[in-house]
C-alpha positions as CSV (number, residue, x, y, z in Angstrom):
1,M,-37.0,31.2,12.5
2,S,-34.3,28.9,11.2
3,S,-31.1,30.4,10.0
4,V,-30.7,27.5,7.5
5,S,-31.9,28.6,4.0
6,E,-34.5,26.8,2.1
7,A,-32.2,25.5,-0.6
8,K,-29.7,24.2,2.3
9,R,-32.5,22.5,3.9
10,L,-33.5,20.7,0.7
11,I,-30.0,19.7,0.0
12,N,-29.6,18.3,3.6
13,S,-32.8,16.2,3.3
14,D,-31.7,15.0,-0.3
15,N,-28.1,14.2,1.1
16,G,-30.0,11.5,3.2
17,K,-31.6,9.9,0.0
18,G,-28.7,9.7,-2.2
19,D,-30.5,11.4,-5.2
20,L,-27.5,13.6,-5.9
21,V,-25.7,10.9,-7.4
22,A,-26.2,11.5,-11.2
23,E,-24.6,11.7,-14.3
24,G,-21.0,13.0,-13.7
25,F,-21.5,13.2,-9.9
26,H,-19.3,10.9,-7.7
27,K,-20.2,10.4,-3.9
28,L,-17.2,10.6,-1.8
29,D,-16.5,8.3,0.9
30,D,-18.0,9.6,4.2
31,H,-15.0,9.2,6.2
32,I,-12.9,11.6,4.1
33,V,-15.4,14.5,3.8
34,E,-15.0,17.1,6.5
35,K,-17.9,18.4,8.3
36,R,-16.6,21.9,8.3
37,P,-14.0,22.5,5.4
38,P,-12.3,25.9,5.2
39,K,-14.4,28.5,3.4
40,I,-13.4,29.9,0.1
41,R,-11.9,33.5,0.0
42,W,-13.8,35.0,-2.9
43,G,-11.8,37.9,-4.8
44,E,-13.2,41.0,-6.1
45,I,-13.5,39.7,-9.7
46,Y,-16.1,37.1,-8.4
47,R,-18.0,39.7,-6.4
48,R,-18.5,41.8,-9.6
49,F,-20.2,38.7,-11.3
50,N,-23.8,38.9,-11.9
51,D,-25.9,35.9,-10.5
52,R,-25.8,34.0,-13.9
53,E,-22.2,34.3,-14.0
54,K,-21.7,33.3,-10.5
55,I,-23.9,30.1,-11.0
56,E,-21.8,29.3,-14.2
57,Y,-18.6,29.6,-12.3
58,L,-19.7,27.8,-9.3
59,E,-21.2,25.0,-11.5
60,A,-17.7,24.7,-13.2
61,L,-15.9,24.8,-9.9
62,A,-18.2,22.1,-8.4
63,S,-17.6,20.0,-11.5
64,T,-13.8,20.4,-11.4
65,M,-13.7,19.8,-7.7
66,N,-16.0,16.7,-7.8
67,H,-13.7,15.4,-10.6
68,A,-10.5,15.9,-8.7
69,A,-12.0,14.2,-5.7
70,Y,-12.9,11.4,-7.8
71,L,-9.5,11.0,-9.2
72,V,-7.9,11.2,-5.6
73,Q,-10.3,8.6,-4.6
74,K,-9.5,6.4,-7.5
75,E,-5.9,6.8,-7.0
76,R,-6.2,6.0,-3.4
77,D,-8.2,2.9,-4.3
78,D,-5.5,2.1,-6.8
79,L,-2.6,2.4,-4.3
80,G,-4.5,0.2,-1.9
81,A,-4.7,-2.5,-4.3
82,L,-1.1,-2.1,-5.2
83,C,-0.2,-2.2,-1.6
84,E,-2.1,-5.4,-1.1
85,K,-0.4,-6.9,-4.2
86,K,3.2,-5.8,-2.9
87,E,2.2,-7.3,0.7
88,Q,1.5,-10.6,-0.9
89,Q,4.7,-10.4,-2.9
90,I,6.6,-9.7,0.3
91,T,4.9,-12.5,2.0
92,S,5.7,-14.8,-0.9
93,L,9.2,-13.6,-1.0
94,N,9.6,-14.0,2.8
95,T,8.5,-17.8,2.5
96,A,11.0,-18.2,-0.5
97,L,13.6,-16.6,1.6
98,R,13.0,-18.9,4.7
99,Q,13.0,-21.8,2.4
100,N,16.3,-20.8,0.9
101,N,17.9,-20.1,4.3
102,Q,16.8,-23.6,5.5
103,L,18.3,-25.3,2.3
104,L,21.5,-23.2,2.9
105,Q,21.7,-24.3,6.5
106,S,21.2,-27.8,5.8
107,E,23.7,-27.8,2.9
108,V,26.2,-26.1,5.2
109,T,25.7,-28.7,7.9
110,R,26.0,-31.5,5.4
111,M,29.4,-30.0,4.2
112,N,30.7,-29.6,7.7
113,E,29.7,-33.2,8.4
114,Q,31.6,-34.2,5.2
115,R,34.5,-32.1,6.0
116,Q,35.0,-33.5,9.5
117,G,34.7,-37.1,8.1
118,Y,37.7,-36.2,5.6
119,H,39.7,-34.8,8.6
120,N,38.9,-38.0,10.6
121,E,40.0,-40.0,7.5
122,V,43.1,-37.9,7.0
123,A,43.9,-38.4,10.8
124,K,43.6,-42.3,10.5
125,L,45.8,-42.2,7.2
126,N,48.3,-40.0,9.0
127,K,48.4,-42.4,12.1
128,R,48.7,-45.4,9.8
129,I,51.7,-43.7,7.8
130,R,53.4,-43.2,11.1
131,E,52.9,-46.8,12.1
132,L,54.3,-47.8,8.7
133,E,57.3,-45.7,9.0
134,N,58.0,-46.8,12.5
135,G,57.8,-50.4,11.3
136,D,54.6,-51.3,13.2
137,L,52.5,-53.6,11.2
138,D,49.0,-54.7,11.9
């Protein structure tokens, strides 16, 4: 005889069909659901409940946990979208930064060439002044 209860067997067979997804129930991603989650340690108050009270309590608990898991999953999805957006912004900023660096490099190179030209012109003028001071005429 199987140690699996009839209710557990029905749930397991229904899980494959996806019929549990109904109003207010959100199916969790399979890759985040643990196969053997830790068991709940029920206290004395719960043990004193009659069957009807236990069912009401467990239904409320299941609804709360389902909603909490849904919110966590939604937040994860929202964060994934935000991360993707931020990655696009970083890529865009990286491209802009590279372009800015190239512009700065070319501007510095141009200014250095201009400065070198000024130095050469000053050197020629200084040479010409010395020639004029010494009386050398061209």
